[in-house]
N, C-alpha and C positions, 0 to 999 in steps of 0.2 A: 502492499499501498505505502502510495505516493504521501512522504507528508507537505501539509497546507498551511503554508504560514497564516501567522496570526492577522497581522495587516490585511493581507486580500481578505480574507472572512469577513475582521472587519467592514472591509471596506463597501464585500460588496450586500452586507447588509447597510448601511448606510444609502447605497445605490438605490436598493428595493422599497426602501422605506420610502425614499425623496420619492421613485419614482410614483411609488403606489400615491402619493400627497398629493402629484400632480406638478411640482415646482421645479424651479430649473438649477443647476448648480450656483446658477449667481446668487438668486435669489434664497436657496442656504444660507448662502456666504453673509448676505446681507443680514438676514435673523441671527445669524449664528456670529454677528461682527469678525469674520475670518476676510481673508483674500479666497478669490471664486479659482484661482489654480491650487490653492492648498485640500480646496472641497474635491476636485480631480485628482490629486494625488490620493489622496485618503482613500476614495475610491477606485481605484488602481490597484491599490494594495503596496505605493512606491514610499507612502508616509508611515511614519508609527505614531499615530495624533497619542499624546497628552490623555490623561486621564483628565484634566481641565478640559482641555479642548472637545472630548468625546460629548463629557456633561454639555458643554454651548449647544457642539450638535445634536444632541440627545433632544435638548429642551424648545431648541427651535423645529424640531420633529417632534415636537407633542407625545414622547416617547420616553427609555431611561432607559442607562448606558447599558442596564443589564438585556436591553431586548438589543443592544446594539451589539453586543456582545458574546449573547446567547449561543451557547453550540460549539464556543471556541473552547478544547480543552487542548492535554499534551502533544494528540495528536497533530494543532496546527504552534504548535512550537520545537525550536530547533531542536536535531537533534544531540546530545551529549554522548560524550562517552560513556559518564554511568547516571542512569536518572534514577532517583527516590522521591517513592513521594514519602507522603505523614503514614501514612496504613506498613510502608515498607520499614520503617524507623524504629513504629511500634512494635511490631513484629521479630525485630532483631532484639531488642531489649529485653522482651519478655523469654525470648531464646535466653539467651545471657545471664537472665535472673534466673531460672529455671539452672542453670549448668554450673550456677554458685549455691545455689539452695542444694543440689547433689550432694548425700550424705560421702563420706569416703573419700574424694574428691578437691577437698580443699587441700592450698599449699600447705606447708609448714611454714608457719611464721621465720626469717628468715635470723640467724645470728648475729648479733652486735659485730660490728668490725671496730678491731685496734682502733678508730679515727674517733667511736663514738660509743660512750660507755653503757652500758644495758641501763633503761631506763629504772629507778628506787621503786620499791613495789611502793604500795600508799602505807604512809605512815614511816617510813626509814627515812631520816632525815628531813625529815619535812614537817615544820614549826609549828604549820595551821590542817596537820591532820586530823586533830581533835575538836578542832575548833569549831562553832556550831554556823551555819551559812546567818548573814542578817535578816533580818523580817522583813516578807515581803513588801511593806509599807516603805521601809529606806531606803533613801535614794543615794545614790553613789557621791561622794564628791565633786563636782563638777572641778572643771577649767575655771582660774579666774578666769576674771573680766577683761573682755581687750584694753588695751591702752586708748583713753577719748583723746579727740583731738585730731587729728590731722595727719598721717605719715610724714616720718622726716626726710628730707631732702637728701638726697645723694649724698653731701656733702655732710649729713647727719646734722644739720641745723632743723627746727622742724619748721615748715610751711605755716602759714601766716593764715586765719581765717581768712574766708573771700568779703569784702566789703560790702555792705550792702549797699542796694541799687535805691536812687531816692523814688519817692513814684512821683 
C-alpha cells in the first residue's frame, strides 16, 4: 500500500468542502484572511498548513479542524525506521514489569567496590536512627528571605532605586 502524505489528504478535504459550498479559492482566501495562492498550495498538498491556518480555513468553511483532518492516520505520515505507538509502549512496559516480577530471576545485588564503602545498616553510626520524625504539622525551617533592595552592580555598589516620575 502506497503511503499518502497528510498534507495531500487535508488539502483534498479542503478542496472537497470548498467546492461543496460553491466558493472559489479567492473567496476562501478572503474569508480566511490568506493569500489565494496559499489556498491552492494547501489544496494540492504542496503546503503543510499550521494548526492556526487550519482553524482559519475551517472557520471560513463553517466546519471544524477535526472535519478537515478526518481520516488522517499513520498511513499518511512519512515512514520512519521505527514507528512506535502508545499501545506498543504500554505493552512493552507491561512485559518488562512481568519479567521483573518473576521469582528467581532477580539479579543479585552487586557487591560494593573498593571505591564505595558498603551502606551502613540502619542505626550503625546514624545519630538520628532512634529519633522520632517531626509532627506532620511541623514545617521545616525555611531559607532566609532574600535581601531587599536592588542587586549590586558589577562593581559591588548597590543600584540606587529608580526616581519616581512626576505626575
